[in-house]
C-alpha positions in Angstrom: 94.5 93.0 103.8 91.4 92.1 101.9 90.4 88.5 101.3 90.5 89.0 97.5 94.0 89.7 96.1 92.4 91.6 93.2 91.0 94.2 95.7 94.4 94.5 97.3 96.0 95.2 93.9 93.3 97.8 93.1 93.9 99.6 96.4 97.7 99.7 95.7 97.1 101.0 92.2 94.7 103.7 93.4 97.2 104.9 96.1 100.0 105.0 93.5 97.9 106.9 91.0 96.7 109.4 93.6 100.3 110.0 94.7 101.2 111.0 91.2 98.0 112.9 90.3 97.2 115.1 93.3 96.1 117.9 91.0 93.3 115.7 89.6 92.0 113.8 92.6 92.7 113.3 96.3 91.3 111.0 98.9 89.1 114.0 100.0 87.7 114.6 96.5 87.0 110.8 96.2 85.3 110.8 99.6 83.1 113.6 98.6 82.2 112.0 95.2 81.2 108.7 96.8 79.5 110.3 99.9 81.9 108.7 102.4 84.3 110.2 104.9 87.9 110.9 104.1 88.8 108.7 107.0 86.8 105.7 105.6 88.4 106.2 102.2 91.9 106.3 103.8 91.4 103.2 106.0 90.0 101.3 103.0 92.8 102.2 100.6 95.4 101.4 103.3 93.7 98.1 104.0 93.1 98.9 107.7 89.4 98.4 107.3 88.6 95.3 105.3 84.8 95.0 105.5 82.5 94.3 102.6 81.7 98.0 102.4 85.4 98.9 102.3 86.1 96.3 99.6 83.2 97.6 97.5 84.4 101.2 97.9 87.8 100.3 96.6 86.3 98.6 93.6 84.0 101.6 92.9 86.9 104.0 93.2 89.0 101.9 90.8 86.2 101.7 88.3 85.5 105.5 88.6 89.2 106.3 88.1 89.5 103.8 85.2 86.5 105.3 83.4 87.4 109.0 84.0 91.2 108.9 83.8 92.0 105.5 82.2 94.2 104.0 85.0 
């Protein structure tokens, strides 16, 4: 779990949205967009990697999905 509850909530929101919109985005497409590995994206969204980099990635993904799809 991340230190900031807001980041935990964002990760859960992203995972839920991805599960319902696989035709629009996947963890793989997000990894490619942000120049990260799919494994890193997966570990970050599942809160198995809780470094500053993982936390900032979750925030960046959330902002990207919010701007592009309005989540």
